[in-house]
C-alpha positions as CSV (number, residue, x, y, z in Angstrom):
1,M,-71.8,16.9,-61.2
2,F,-71.1,16.5,-57.5
3,R,-68.8,19.6,-57.6
4,R,-71.5,21.7,-59.2
5,F,-74.0,20.5,-56.6
6,L,-71.6,21.3,-53.8
7,A,-70.9,24.7,-55.2
8,A,-74.6,25.4,-55.5
9,V,-75.1,24.4,-51.8
10,V,-72.3,26.7,-50.7
11,I,-73.7,29.6,-52.7
12,V,-77.2,29.1,-51.3
13,A,-75.8,28.8,-47.7
14,V,-73.8,31.9,-48.1
15,A,-76.7,33.9,-49.5
16,A,-78.9,32.7,-46.7
17,A,-76.4,33.7,-44.1
18,L,-76.0,37.1,-45.6
19,L,-79.7,37.6,-45.7
20,V,-80.0,36.7,-42.0
21,V,-77.3,39.3,-41.2
22,L,-79.0,41.9,-43.2
23,W,-82.4,41.4,-41.6
24,P,-82.1,39.3,-38.5
25,Q,-85.3,40.9,-37.1
26,V,-87.4,39.2,-39.9
27,F,-86.2,35.8,-38.7
28,G,-86.3,36.6,-35.0
29,L,-82.6,36.1,-34.7
30,A,-81.3,39.6,-33.8
31,S,-80.8,38.6,-30.2
32,S,-79.2,35.2,-31.0
33,P,-75.6,34.3,-30.3
34,V,-73.1,35.1,-33.1
35,I,-75.8,37.0,-35.0
36,A,-76.0,39.6,-32.2
37,Q,-72.2,40.2,-32.4
38,V,-72.0,40.3,-36.2
39,V,-75.0,42.6,-36.7
40,S,-73.6,45.3,-34.4
41,L,-70.6,45.8,-36.7
42,R,-72.5,46.5,-40.0
43,G,-69.9,48.9,-41.3
44,L,-67.0,46.5,-40.7
45,G,-69.0,43.7,-42.2
46,A,-69.7,45.6,-45.4
47,S,-66.0,46.6,-45.7
48,V,-64.9,43.0,-45.4
49,A,-67.5,41.9,-47.9
50,L,-66.3,44.5,-50.4
51,V,-62.7,43.2,-50.1
52,L,-64.0,39.7,-50.7
53,V,-65.9,41.0,-53.8
54,V,-62.7,42.3,-55.2
55,A,-60.8,39.1,-54.4
56,L,-63.5,36.8,-55.9
57,T,-63.8,39.0,-59.0
58,L,-60.1,38.7,-59.6
59,A,-60.3,34.9,-59.1
60,A,-63.1,34.7,-61.6
61,L,-61.1,36.6,-64.2
62,I,-58.0,34.6,-63.7
63,S,-59.3,31.1,-63.3
64,G,-61.9,29.5,-65.6
65,A,-62.2,26.5,-63.2
66,V,-63.8,28.7,-60.4
67,R,-65.3,31.4,-62.6
68,R,-68.9,30.7,-62.1
69,F,-68.5,29.8,-58.4
70,A,-66.4,32.9,-57.6
71,A,-68.6,35.2,-59.6
72,S,-71.8,33.9,-57.9
73,L,-70.3,34.5,-54.5
74,A,-69.0,37.9,-55.5
75,I,-72.6,38.9,-56.6
76,C,-74.0,37.7,-53.3
77,L,-71.4,39.7,-51.4
78,L,-71.8,42.8,-53.6
79,V,-75.6,42.8,-53.0
80,F,-74.9,42.4,-49.2
81,T,-72.5,45.4,-49.3
82,L,-74.9,47.6,-51.2
83,V,-77.9,46.8,-49.0
84,T,-75.9,47.3,-45.9
85,A,-74.6,50.6,-47.1
86,A,-78.2,51.6,-47.8
87,V,-79.3,50.6,-44.3
88,L,-76.5,52.6,-42.7
89,S,-77.2,55.6,-44.9
90,T,-80.8,55.8,-43.6
91,R,-79.4,55.9,-40.1
92,G,-76.9,58.6,-40.9
93,F,-73.1,58.7,-41.4
94,G,-72.8,61.8,-39.1
95,N,-74.5,65.1,-38.7
96,P,-72.7,67.0,-35.9
97,G,-74.7,70.2,-36.3
98,F,-76.4,71.6,-33.2
99,E,-79.2,74.2,-33.0
100,S,-78.5,77.4,-31.1
101,A,-78.7,76.5,-27.4
102,T,-81.3,78.1,-25.1
103,D,-81.5,78.4,-21.3
104,N,-84.0,75.6,-21.1
105,D,-81.8,73.0,-22.9
106,V,-80.2,70.1,-21.3
107,T,-76.9,68.9,-22.6
108,V,-76.0,65.2,-21.9
109,L,-72.5,63.8,-22.1
110,S,-71.9,60.0,-21.9
111,W,-68.6,58.3,-21.8
112,N,-67.8,54.7,-20.8
113,T,-64.3,55.3,-19.3
114,L,-63.1,51.6,-19.2
115,G,-62.5,51.8,-15.5
116,D,-61.4,55.5,-15.1
117,A,-58.9,55.1,-17.9
118,P,-58.9,58.7,-19.3
119,G,-58.5,60.1,-15.8
120,A,-60.6,62.7,-13.9
121,G,-58.9,65.6,-15.5
122,A,-59.8,64.6,-19.1
123,I,-63.3,63.7,-18.1
124,A,-63.9,67.0,-16.3
125,A,-62.3,69.0,-19.1
126,L,-64.6,67.4,-21.7
127,A,-67.7,68.0,-19.5
128,L,-66.8,71.6,-19.0
129,E,-65.9,72.1,-22.7
130,T,-69.3,70.8,-23.8
131,G,-71.3,72.5,-21.1
132,A,-72.9,69.2,-20.0
133,E,-75.6,69.3,-17.3
134,V,-75.8,65.6,-17.2
135,V,-72.6,63.4,-17.3
136,V,-73.1,59.7,-17.5
137,L,-70.0,57.6,-16.8
138,P,-70.3,53.8,-17.0
139,E,-67.2,52.0,-15.6
140,T,-66.3,54.9,-13.5
141,T,-65.7,54.8,-9.7
142,R,-67.0,57.1,-7.0
143,E,-63.5,58.3,-6.3
144,T,-63.0,59.5,-9.9
145,G,-66.5,60.9,-10.0
146,L,-65.8,63.0,-6.9
147,T,-62.6,64.3,-8.4
148,V,-64.5,65.2,-11.6
149,A,-67.2,66.9,-9.6
150,G,-64.6,68.8,-7.6
151,I,-62.9,70.1,-10.8
152,M,-66.2,71.1,-12.3
153,G,-67.3,72.8,-9.1
154,E,-64.1,74.9,-8.9
155,A,-64.8,75.9,-12.5
156,G,-68.3,77.3,-11.5
157,K,-70.3,74.2,-12.6
158,P,-71.3,72.4,-9.3
159,M,-72.6,68.9,-9.8
160,G,-74.5,66.4,-7.7
161,L,-73.0,62.9,-7.8
162,F,-74.4,59.4,-7.7
163,T,-72.4,56.1,-8.0
164,T,-73.4,52.5,-7.6
165,H,-71.7,49.2,-7.9
166,Y,-72.8,45.6,-7.4
167,D,-69.4,44.6,-6.2
168,E,-65.8,46.0,-6.2
169,V,-64.2,43.2,-8.2
170,S,-63.1,45.8,-10.8
171,K,-63.6,49.4,-11.6
172,A,-65.7,48.4,-14.6
173,R,-68.5,47.3,-12.3
174,S,-69.2,50.8,-11.2
175,T,-71.5,53.4,-12.8
176,T,-71.4,57.1,-12.0
177,V,-73.6,60.0,-13.0
178,L,-73.2,63.7,-12.3
179,I,-76.2,66.1,-12.5
180,S,-75.9,69.9,-12.5
181,V,-77.4,71.6,-9.4
182,D,-79.1,73.9,-11.9
183,L,-81.5,71.1,-12.7
184,G,-82.5,70.9,-9.0
185,E,-82.0,68.4,-6.3
186,Y,-81.9,64.7,-7.2
187,E,-82.0,61.5,-5.3
188,A,-81.2,57.9,-6.3
189,D,-81.5,54.6,-4.5
190,E,-77.9,53.4,-5.1
191,S,-78.8,49.9,-3.7
192,L,-81.5,49.4,-6.3
193,M,-81.1,46.4,-8.6
194,T,-81.5,47.7,-12.2
195,T,-79.6,46.1,-15.1
196,S,-78.6,42.5,-14.2
197,V,-74.8,42.3,-14.2
198,L,-73.5,45.9,-14.5
199,P,-75.4,48.6,-12.6
200,S,-77.5,51.4,-14.0
201,I,-78.7,54.4,-11.9
202,V,-82.2,55.9,-11.8
203,A,-82.1,59.4,-10.4
204,T,-85.3,61.3,-9.8
205,P,-85.9,65.0,-9.0
206,V,-86.8,65.5,-5.3
207,D,-89.5,68.1,-6.2
208,G,-90.9,66.0,-9.1
209,T,-90.5,68.7,-11.7
210,G,-87.4,67.7,-13.6
211,P,-86.6,64.7,-15.8
212,T,-85.9,61.3,-14.4
213,I,-82.3,60.5,-15.4
214,I,-81.2,56.9,-16.1
215,A,-77.5,56.2,-16.3
216,V,-77.3,53.0,-18.3
217,H,-74.8,50.1,-18.4
218,A,-76.2,47.0,-20.0
219,V,-74.1,43.9,-20.1
220,A,-72.5,43.0,-23.5
221,P,-74.0,40.1,-25.6
222,I,-71.1,37.7,-25.0
223,P,-71.3,34.0,-24.5
224,G,-72.6,33.2,-21.0
225,E,-74.4,36.6,-20.7
226,M,-77.0,36.5,-23.6
227,A,-79.9,35.9,-21.2
228,H,-78.8,38.7,-19.0
229,W,-78.3,41.0,-22.0
230,R,-81.9,40.3,-23.2
231,S,-83.2,41.0,-19.7
232,D,-81.3,44.2,-19.6
233,L,-82.8,45.4,-22.8
234,Q,-86.3,44.5,-21.5
235,W,-85.6,46.4,-18.3
236,L,-84.5,49.5,-20.2
237,S,-87.6,49.3,-22.3
238,E,-89.7,49.2,-19.2
239,A,-87.7,51.9,-17.5
240,C,-88.1,54.4,-20.3
241,A,-91.7,55.1,-19.5
242,G,-93.6,58.2,-18.3
243,D,-93.7,61.8,-19.3
244,N,-90.2,63.0,-18.7
245,V,-87.2,60.6,-19.0
246,I,-83.6,61.0,-20.2
247,M,-81.7,57.8,-20.6
248,A,-78.0,57.7,-21.5
249,G,-75.0,55.4,-21.4
250,D,-73.6,52.2,-22.7
251,F,-76.5,50.1,-23.9
252,N,-74.3,47.5,-25.5
253,S,-76.8,47.3,-28.3
254,T,-77.6,49.0,-31.7
255,L,-80.9,49.9,-33.2
256,D,-81.1,46.4,-34.7
257,Y,-81.9,44.8,-31.3
258,Y,-84.9,46.9,-30.3
259,S,-87.6,45.2,-32.5
260,G,-90.6,44.7,-30.3
261,L,-89.3,46.7,-27.4
262,A,-90.8,50.1,-28.3
263,T,-94.1,51.1,-26.8
264,D,-94.9,53.8,-29.3
265,V,-94.7,54.0,-33.1
266,D,-92.2,56.9,-32.9
267,A,-90.2,55.4,-30.1
268,T,-86.9,53.4,-30.3
269,L,-86.9,51.6,-26.9
270,G,-89.8,51.8,-24.5
271,G,-91.3,55.2,-24.8
272,C,-87.9,56.8,-25.8
273,A,-86.5,58.0,-29.1
274,D,-82.8,57.6,-29.9
275,A,-81.0,60.9,-30.3
276,A,-78.4,59.6,-32.9
277,D,-81.2,58.1,-35.0
278,A,-83.2,61.3,-34.9
279,T,-80.2,63.4,-36.1
280,G,-78.6,61.3,-38.7
281,N,-75.8,59.9,-36.6
282,A,-76.9,56.3,-35.9
283,A,-74.3,54.7,-38.2
284,V,-71.4,56.3,-36.4
285,G,-69.6,53.8,-34.2
286,T,-68.9,54.5,-30.5
287,W,-67.0,51.2,-29.9
288,P,-64.2,50.2,-30.2
289,A,-62.3,53.4,-30.4
290,V,-59.5,51.8,-32.3
291,L,-61.6,51.3,-35.4
292,P,-62.6,54.1,-37.7
293,A,-66.0,55.4,-36.5
294,L,-67.9,54.2,-39.6
295,L,-66.6,50.7,-39.0
296,G,-67.5,50.5,-35.3
297,A,-70.6,49.6,-33.4
298,P,-73.0,52.5,-32.3
299,I,-73.8,51.0,-28.9
300,D,-73.8,54.1,-26.7
301,H,-77.0,56.1,-26.8
302,V,-78.9,59.1,-25.5
303,M,-82.7,58.5,-25.5
304,T,-85.6,60.7,-24.4
305,T,-89.4,60.7,-24.0
306,P,-91.4,62.9,-26.4
307,N,-91.4,65.9,-24.1
308,W,-87.8,66.6,-25.3
309,R,-86.8,67.6,-28.8
310,I,-83.4,66.4,-29.9
311,T,-81.5,69.5,-31.2
312,G,-78.1,68.1,-31.6
313,F,-76.0,64.9,-31.3
314,R,-72.4,63.9,-32.1
315,V,-70.0,61.1,-31.5
316,I,-66.8,62.7,-30.2
317,Q,-63.8,61.3,-32.0
318,S,-61.1,63.6,-30.6
319,H,-60.5,61.5,-27.5
320,D,-59.8,58.2,-29.1
321,G,-56.3,58.1,-27.6
322,D,-57.4,58.8,-24.0
323,G,-57.5,55.2,-22.9
324,S,-61.1,54.2,-23.1
325,D,-62.4,51.7,-25.7
326,H,-65.5,53.8,-26.1
327,R,-66.0,57.2,-27.7
328,P,-67.9,59.9,-25.8
329,I,-71.3,61.0,-27.1
330,L,-73.0,64.4,-26.7
331,A,-76.7,65.3,-27.1
332,Q,-78.5,68.6,-26.8
333,L,-82.1,68.3,-25.7
334,S,-84.7,71.1,-25.9
335,P,-88.2,71.2,-24.4
336,A,-90.7,70.1,-27.0
337,N,-93.3,72.6,-25.9
């Protein structure tokens, strides 16, 4: 009798835990320790659950002593796997198609370089290959940014450069953004306190006619930084406001964490919509690059205000061996009017 009671308690506890992981927003736990880390890796979680389903099913077939217990757990995990797959499918497993570009489009490339790891040559080559007008580089130093800008300038694509850091303890604490001179003259207060631990950059057009460009690096939701992580998401929500904003970079967060942070029914965060979500790419992981993309966490984003129409997005998987733990992302934005 006691064994049956204990087995029932374990099954209920497992089912409850799986339910929380499936819909943490319902319970107000999406930003809680442990849950925040687990939810970001939905694809990996579903894969692990499926392996456990197979193992428990075999155990139920082989041993009569654990048949009911193993079968019950297998059913819970199978439901979890199927629902997770359904959630990910609504976000999109990858749609790399781009509409034909026009002269008024803005192409945005973002790549967290893990402290300059790929090198300036690889970064510049990718920026030139993709025709990026905005290149957002979290964890990239001014020195590397200057070299990238120099290579692009020599190739006929001159770029303005902004870099900020809160300290020089490590290269990872710098953020760099390059903006094509074709978009006009920009300025940025590089001493401005933005996100709490790792710096973001707010660059505004001098003549006031272009988009405000925000190069993002939010801190990761790790033990000891949870409060800073939540405040970073709140800051990003407030920063993406106005008529003309492009926000890109390492948000260290997936769509699951933005409940209550959108200011419009069609927005994802603040007044901005997520380019990956809008194009069917929001289940494609950008970190870590060592995992297959569909098992990783989609924590790098490009977001825009409604004056931009998102006409293409993709997670670039051809640079997984270049040294960074993040994959680059590319978005094409067209004027909505």
